[in-house]
N, CA and C atoms as an extended XYZ file, in Angstrom:
285
Properties=species:S:1:pos:R:3:atomname:S:1:resname:S:1:resid:I:1 pbc="F F F"
N       -90.372      -98.907      -18.508 N   MET     1
C       -90.287      -99.101      -19.387 CA  MET     1
C       -89.033     -100.247      -19.601 C   MET     1
N       -89.106     -101.104      -19.845 N   SER     2
C       -88.138     -102.032      -20.465 CA  SER     2
C       -87.228     -102.131      -21.491 C   SER     2
N       -85.930     -101.890      -21.482 N   LEU     3
C       -85.331     -101.869      -22.800 CA  LEU     3
C       -84.303     -103.298      -23.235 C   LEU     3
N       -84.496     -103.747      -24.256 N   ASP     4
C       -83.699     -105.045      -24.655 CA  ASP     4
C       -82.365     -104.736      -24.978 C   ASP     4
N       -81.849     -105.508      -25.381 N   ILE     5
C       -80.390     -105.779      -25.722 CA  ILE     5
C       -80.155     -104.747      -26.959 C   ILE     5
N       -81.070     -105.153      -28.128 N   GLU     6
C       -81.082     -104.403      -29.284 CA  GLU     6
C       -81.344     -102.865      -29.256 C   GLU     6
N       -82.296     -102.401      -28.000 N   GLN     7
C       -82.196     -101.062      -28.029 CA  GLN     7
C       -80.906     -100.307      -27.571 C   GLN     7
N       -80.425     -101.029      -26.560 N   VAL     8
C       -79.004     -100.553      -25.864 CA  VAL     8
C       -78.043     -100.441      -27.050 C   VAL     8
N       -78.104     -101.639      -27.692 N   GLU     9
C       -76.899     -101.390      -28.793 CA  GLU     9
C       -77.509     -100.223      -30.088 C   GLU     9
N       -78.319      -99.968      -29.761 N   LYS    10
C       -78.934      -98.894      -30.825 CA  LYS    10
C       -78.370      -97.339      -30.374 C   LYS    10
N       -78.901      -97.136      -28.761 N   ILE    11
C       -78.624      -96.064      -28.185 CA  ILE    11
C       -76.775      -96.141      -28.105 C   ILE    11
N       -76.216      -97.094      -27.729 N   ALA    12
C       -74.588      -97.011      -28.055 CA  ALA    12
C       -74.392      -96.650      -29.200 C   ALA    12
N       -74.980      -97.105      -30.273 N   TRP    13
C       -74.425      -96.667      -31.337 CA  TRP    13
C       -74.627      -95.242      -31.839 C   TRP    13
N       -75.819      -94.573      -31.540 N   LEU    14
C       -76.123      -93.158      -31.365 CA  LEU    14
C       -75.183      -92.599      -30.511 C   LEU    14
N       -74.763      -93.244      -29.246 N   ALA    15
C       -73.700      -92.219      -28.806 CA  ALA    15
C       -72.434      -92.457      -29.236 C   ALA    15
N       -72.150      -93.017      -30.418 N   ARG    16
C       -70.845      -93.528      -30.451 CA  ARG    16
C       -69.862      -94.348      -29.247 C   ARG    16
N       -70.385      -95.034      -28.475 N   LEU    17
C       -69.953      -95.813      -27.306 CA  LEU    17
C       -69.651      -97.340      -27.661 C   LEU    17
N       -68.774      -97.979      -27.646 N   GLN    18
C       -68.284      -99.543      -27.625 CA  GLN    18
C       -68.928      -99.794      -26.292 C   GLN    18
N       -69.712     -100.909      -26.213 N   ILE    19
C       -70.128     -101.373      -24.861 CA  ILE    19
C       -69.867     -103.157      -25.356 C   ILE    19
N       -68.877     -103.793      -24.162 N   GLU    20
C       -68.529     -105.203      -24.458 CA  GLU    20
C       -70.026     -105.755      -24.408 C   GLU    20
N       -69.757     -107.120      -24.993 N   ALA    21
C       -71.108     -107.947      -25.351 CA  ALA    21
C       -71.491     -108.248      -23.716 C   ALA    21
N       -70.787     -108.840      -23.039 N   GLU    22
C       -71.281     -109.285      -21.772 CA  GLU    22
C       -71.650     -108.437      -20.952 C   GLU    22
N       -71.605     -107.040      -20.926 N   ALA    23
C       -72.208     -105.893      -20.232 CA  ALA    23
C       -73.156     -105.150      -21.081 C   ALA    23
N       -73.927     -105.697      -22.285 N   LYS    24
C       -75.022     -105.029      -22.614 CA  LYS    24
C       -76.146     -105.275      -21.765 C   LYS    24
N       -76.133     -106.778      -21.317 N   ALA    25
C       -77.573     -106.987      -20.417 CA  ALA    25
C       -77.685     -106.081      -19.085 C   ALA    25
N       -76.342     -105.669      -18.345 N   ASP    26
C       -76.180     -104.895      -17.536 CA  ASP    26
C       -77.159     -103.437      -17.793 C   ASP    26
N       -76.512     -103.369      -18.985 N   TYR    27
C       -76.680     -102.009      -19.436 CA  TYR    27
C       -77.987     -101.711      -19.617 C   TYR    27
N       -78.635     -102.618      -20.021 N   ALA    28
C       -80.178     -102.384      -20.434 CA  ALA    28
C       -80.915     -102.675      -19.427 C   ALA    28
N       -80.626     -103.277      -17.917 N   ARG    29
C       -81.125     -103.382      -17.072 CA  ARG    29
C       -80.812     -101.856      -16.184 C   ARG    29
N       -79.939     -101.164      -16.249 N   ASN    30
C       -79.774     -100.364      -15.563 CA  ASN    30
C       -80.547      -98.914      -16.391 C   ASN    30
N       -80.541      -98.869      -17.544 N   LEU    31
C       -80.967      -97.998      -18.116 CA  LEU    31
C       -82.600      -97.952      -18.049 C   LEU    31
N       -83.069      -99.438      -18.082 N   SER    32
C       -84.281      -99.646      -18.070 CA  SER    32
C       -84.857      -98.754      -16.469 C   SER    32
N       -84.157      -99.199      -15.382 N   ASP    33
C       -84.627      -98.860      -14.062 CA  ASP    33
C       -84.473      -97.268      -13.952 C   ASP    33
N       -83.484      -96.487      -14.751 N   ILE    34
C       -83.434      -95.032      -14.600 CA  ILE    34
C       -84.647      -94.692      -15.755 C   ILE    34
N       -85.165      -95.285      -16.626 N   LEU    35
C       -86.454      -94.706      -17.248 CA  LEU    35
C       -87.670      -94.914      -16.173 C   LEU    35
N       -87.736      -96.149      -15.253 N   ASP    36
C       -88.906      -96.342      -14.937 CA  ASP    36
C       -88.883      -95.521      -13.698 C   ASP    36
N       -87.616      -95.104      -12.839 N   PHE    37
C       -87.582      -93.720      -12.450 CA  PHE    37
C       -88.366      -92.470      -12.594 C   PHE    37
N       -87.646      -92.162      -14.043 N   VAL    38
C       -88.126      -91.057      -14.640 CA  VAL    38
C       -89.706      -91.180      -14.495 C   VAL    38
N       -90.007      -92.406      -15.078 N   GLU    39
C       -91.761      -92.387      -15.336 CA  GLU    39
C       -92.294      -92.262      -14.042 C   GLU    39
N       -91.608      -92.665      -13.042 N   GLN    40
C       -92.214      -92.467      -11.660 CA  GLN    40
C       -92.244      -91.114      -10.962 C   GLN    40
N       -91.033      -90.374      -11.442 N   LEU    41
C       -91.149      -89.005      -11.067 CA  LEU    41
C       -92.471      -88.163      -11.997 C   LEU    41
N       -92.672      -88.746      -13.157 N   SER    42
C       -93.440      -88.149      -14.006 CA  SER    42
C       -94.836      -87.983      -13.297 C   SER    42
N       -95.082      -88.927      -12.687 N   ARG    43
C       -96.737      -89.085      -12.492 CA  ARG    43
C       -96.984      -88.381      -11.033 C   ARG    43
N       -95.919      -87.642      -10.378 N   ILE    44
C       -96.178      -86.894       -9.323 CA  ILE    44
C       -96.839      -85.900       -9.659 C   ILE    44
N       -97.889      -85.355       -8.775 N   ASP    45
C       -98.579      -84.143       -9.102 CA  ASP    45
C       -97.902      -82.915       -8.825 C   ASP    45
N       -97.789      -82.161       -9.509 N   THR    46
C       -96.700      -80.891       -9.147 CA  THR    46
C       -97.646      -79.428       -9.431 C   THR    46
N       -98.789      -79.553       -9.373 N   THR    47
C       -99.703      -78.680       -9.452 CA  THR    47
C       -99.495      -77.362       -8.065 C   THR    47
N       -99.289      -76.475       -8.124 N   GLY    48
C       -98.956      -75.421       -7.290 CA  GLY    48
C       -97.603      -75.059       -6.500 C   GLY    48
N       -96.799      -76.010       -7.207 N   VAL    49
C       -95.406      -75.943       -6.798 CA  VAL    49
C       -94.459      -75.487       -7.508 C   VAL    49
N       -93.996      -74.321       -6.886 N   THR    50
C       -93.175      -72.999       -7.540 CA  THR    50
C       -91.878      -73.379       -7.779 C   THR    50
N       -91.628      -73.579       -8.898 N   PRO    51
C       -90.262      -74.145       -9.470 CA  PRO    51
C       -88.780      -73.193       -8.854 C   PRO    51
N       -88.070      -74.135       -8.779 N   MET    52
C       -86.664      -73.432       -7.895 CA  MET    52
C       -85.508      -73.785       -8.604 C   MET    52
N       -84.694      -72.664       -8.638 N   ALA    53
C       -83.278      -72.758       -9.606 CA  ALA    53
C       -82.523      -74.198       -8.664 C   ALA    53
N       -82.745      -74.089       -7.433 N   HIS    54
C       -81.949      -74.904       -6.226 CA  HIS    54
C       -82.809      -75.388       -5.437 C   HIS    54
N       -82.042      -76.632       -4.890 N   PRO    55
C       -83.138      -77.599       -3.939 CA  PRO    55
C       -83.007      -76.676       -2.541 C   PRO    55
N       -82.015      -76.269       -2.440 N   GLN    56
C       -81.876      -75.144       -0.960 CA  GLN    56
C       -82.141      -73.727       -1.325 C   GLN    56
N       -83.437      -73.666       -1.145 N   ASP    57
C       -83.911      -71.915       -1.510 CA  ASP    57
C       -83.348      -70.859       -0.925 C   ASP    57
N       -81.851      -70.391       -0.916 N   LEU    58
C       -81.414      -69.845       -0.201 CA  LEU    58
C       -80.696      -68.633       -1.119 C   LEU    58
N       -80.314      -67.158       -0.540 N   PRO    59
C       -79.715      -66.676       -1.342 CA  PRO    59
C       -77.947      -66.858       -1.837 C   PRO    59
N       -77.780      -66.217       -2.853 N   GLN    60
C       -76.431      -66.823       -3.514 CA  GLN    60
C       -75.276      -65.703       -2.839 C   GLN    60
N       -74.220      -66.049       -2.111 N   ARG    61
C       -73.270      -65.232       -1.666 CA  ARG    61
C       -72.670      -64.703       -2.835 C   ARG    61
N       -72.707      -63.314       -3.320 N   LEU    62
C       -71.734      -62.857       -4.229 CA  LEU    62
C       -70.605      -62.169       -3.874 C   LEU    62
N       -69.154      -62.348       -4.909 N   ARG    63
C       -68.242      -61.381       -4.187 CA  ARG    63
C       -68.287      -60.000       -5.139 C   ARG    63
N       -67.780      -59.321       -4.534 N   ALA    64
C       -67.296      -57.663       -4.917 CA  ALA    64
C       -67.038      -57.798       -6.404 C   ALA    64
N       -67.722      -56.820       -6.891 N   ASP    65
C       -67.361      -57.013       -8.633 CA  ASP    65
C       -66.171      -55.716       -8.765 C   ASP    65
N       -65.272      -56.334       -8.712 N   GLU    66
C       -63.969      -55.210       -8.720 CA  GLU    66
C       -62.752      -55.988       -9.679 C   GLU    66
N       -61.984      -55.089      -10.005 N   VAL    67
C       -60.863      -55.565      -11.072 CA  VAL    67
C       -60.002      -55.967      -10.295 C   VAL    67
N       -59.287      -57.223      -10.555 N   THR    68
C       -58.271      -57.654       -9.459 CA  THR    68
C       -57.007      -57.941      -10.200 C   THR    68
N       -56.957      -57.773      -11.787 N   GLU    69
C       -55.759      -57.791      -12.373 CA  GLU    69
C       -55.791      -56.602      -13.693 C   GLU    69
N       -54.340      -56.068      -13.929 N   SER    70
C       -54.082      -54.886      -14.551 CA  SER    70
C       -54.408      -55.493      -16.203 C   SER    70
N       -54.466      -54.658      -17.112 N   ASP    71
C       -54.715      -54.860      -18.404 CA  ASP    71
C       -53.140      -55.102      -18.848 C   ASP    71
N       -53.113      -56.461      -19.482 N   GLN    72
C       -51.839      -57.021      -19.865 CA  GLN    72
C       -51.805      -57.320      -21.167 C   GLN    72
N       -52.969      -56.594      -22.131 N   ARG    73
C       -53.046      -57.117      -23.250 CA  ARG    73
C       -52.027      -56.787      -24.463 C   ARG    73
N       -51.241      -55.783      -24.145 N   GLU    74
C       -50.372      -55.487      -25.379 CA  GLU    74
C       -48.749      -56.568      -24.837 C   GLU    74
N       -48.824      -56.956      -23.571 N   LEU    75
C       -47.785      -57.592      -23.087 CA  LEU    75
C       -47.855      -58.957      -23.760 C   LEU    75
N       -49.227      -59.543      -23.788 N   PHE    76
C       -49.609      -60.991      -24.269 CA  PHE    76
C       -49.323      -61.104      -25.868 C   PHE    76
N       -49.886      -59.560      -26.382 N   GLN    77
C       -50.098      -59.927      -27.853 CA  GLN    77
C       -48.194      -59.619      -28.608 C   GLN    77
N       -47.458      -59.281      -27.820 N   GLN    78
C       -46.118      -59.334      -27.975 CA  GLN    78
C       -45.519      -60.660      -28.539 C   GLN    78
N       -45.731      -61.446      -27.589 N   VAL    79
C       -45.523      -63.050      -27.942 CA  VAL    79
C       -46.570      -63.770      -29.077 C   VAL    79
N       -48.041      -62.993      -29.563 N   ALA    80
C       -48.636      -63.580      -30.364 CA  ALA    80
C       -47.937      -63.840      -31.944 C   ALA    80
N       -48.213      -65.011      -32.423 N   PRO    81
C       -47.900      -65.105      -33.861 CA  PRO    81
C       -48.059      -63.641      -34.577 C   PRO    81
N       -49.399      -63.488      -34.523 N   ALA    82
C       -49.889      -62.589      -35.634 CA  ALA    82
C       -51.103      -61.652      -34.839 C   ALA    82
N       -50.777      -60.370      -35.039 N   VAL    83
C       -51.712      -59.218      -34.381 CA  VAL    83
C       -51.953      -58.163      -35.380 C   VAL    83
N       -53.179      -57.457      -35.464 N   GLU    84
C       -53.487      -56.471      -36.081 CA  GLU    84
C       -54.503      -55.807      -35.370 C   GLU    84
N       -54.190      -54.422      -35.006 N   ASN    85
C       -55.181      -53.049      -34.258 CA  ASN    85
C       -55.832      -54.052      -33.222 C   ASN    85
N       -54.839      -54.644      -32.375 N   GLY    86
C       -55.086      -55.112      -31.215 CA  GLY    86
C       -56.053      -56.260      -30.968 C   GLY    86
N       -55.948      -57.058      -31.945 N   LEU    87
C       -56.456      -58.311      -32.353 CA  LEU    87
C       -55.759      -59.371      -32.583 C   LEU    87
N       -55.841      -60.593      -31.982 N   TYR    88
C       -55.136      -61.939      -32.295 CA  TYR    88
C       -55.622      -62.401      -34.019 C   TYR    88
N       -54.617      -62.281      -34.479 N   LEU    89
C       -55.084      -63.188      -35.929 CA  LEU    89
C       -54.790      -64.576      -36.194 C   LEU    89
N       -55.801      -65.344      -36.329 N   VAL    90
C       -55.815      -66.950      -36.596 CA  VAL    90
C       -55.785      -67.488      -37.888 C   VAL    90
N       -55.493      -68.513      -38.338 N   PRO    91
C       -55.319      -69.146      -39.678 CA  PRO    91
C       -57.052      -69.290      -39.781 C   PRO    91
N       -57.491      -69.065      -41.077 N   LYS    92
C       -58.858      -69.442      -41.618 CA  LYS    92
C       -58.915      -70.956      -41.538 C   LYS    92
N       -60.369      -71.345      -41.022 N   VAL    93
C       -60.280      -72.808      -40.668 CA  VAL    93
C       -61.407      -73.211      -41.210 C   VAL    93
N       -62.528      -72.127      -42.222 N   ILE    94
C       -63.666      -72.624      -43.021 CA  ILE    94
C       -63.249      -71.879      -44.596 C   ILE    94
N       -63.518      -72.832      -45.100 N   GLU    95
C       -63.227      -72.408      -46.337 CA  GLU    95
C       -64.501      -71.997      -47.395 C   GLU    95
């Protein structure tokens, strides 16, 4: 798929990106190359291929689930501007 400069300008506008005029042709070429590669990948027959969560199908090393810090809520809430019933009070942001 080949993108032209108008399409790059529209994509940039949608993404709220400002692209210099002299760079738009490079962006069009690079984005077209990416789309061509994705199209090439989509043509590959993946029938019978089991999806994997990671390219290296290895078990994940996990750390022990143990408490490493003590409960300091009251210490932290002493310096908070507003607290009620153990909860931090914040200003209303939605009207």
